[in-house]
N, C-alpha and C positions, 0 to 999 in steps of 0.2 A: 727237711729234707733243700739239698747241696741245690747249690747252683747248679751243676753239671748234670744230678740228674734233673732237673726243674728246665735244662734244655731239652732232655733227652725224652721229655714227657711231650715239652711242648712238637716237638719234631716228629713223638709217636701220632702226636692228633693232626698235625697238620698229610703226614700222611695216610689217616683215615679217610682225610674229609677230601682228599687228592684221588685215592682209591674210590673214595664213593662216589663222585665227581664223572670218575671215567667208567667205573659203571652203570648208570648212568644213559650216559655219551653211549654205551655200547647195546643198551640196551634200545634206544631207539630206534626207528630205521636208521641205516644210513640215507642218505638224501645224496649224496653222489652214487650208489648204484642207482639209484631211483630212476627210470625213464620219462623222459618228456613226454606231458601228452600230447596225445595225437590231436593235429587241428589240421581242416581239411582247410586249405586257404584260398582264398578270395577269390572270387573270378577272375581275371584279367578286366580293367575299364581304362577309358584313356582317361586323363583327367579331367577335370573339369577347362579348364583354359582349353588344350583341345577342340572340345566338344563345341564352346566357344568360337570356337575360331574355325570347327565345320562349320558351322551358322551363317558366321559372315562371310564362306565362299561360296557355299551354297546361294547363299541371297541374291549374290551377284549376280545367277542365270549363268553364270561362263563353262558349260561342261566341260571343255577344254584345260580350264585349270581347274577344275575342280578333278576330276582322270586323275592331274594330271600331283595335285595334291595330294588325294586319296595316293597315291603309289609310292610318295614317299611315308606312308604313316600306313606298311602292306597291315602290322597287328592292333592295329583303332577300324581300321575300315570295315570288316563286319559289323561292328557297331553301330559304326558313326551311320554304313551307311539304311541299318535298320531303321534309327533317330528322323531318317529322310524318310524313307515308306511308312511310317507313324504316321497317323492322323493330327496329332499338335503339336507334333517338329513344326524348326523353324517359323 
């Protein structure tokens, strides 16, 4: 065989290999079309440092200061007040 014919055959083999790879990729499920898995978001929970600070403020017994502190954290207040009312809190 001549050199140009060997190069042509090598090019044909490369094209066949590329075509086979592309066919396998097309046969696989396209990941870009998949929907992301649905996860329920975690329920909101204040940071542990916030809980610790709440316990310190509550331990002082200063109701006015505790009310002011909770007023600044309206998202955290329900859980923190539940901690205060639970028998094992503070």
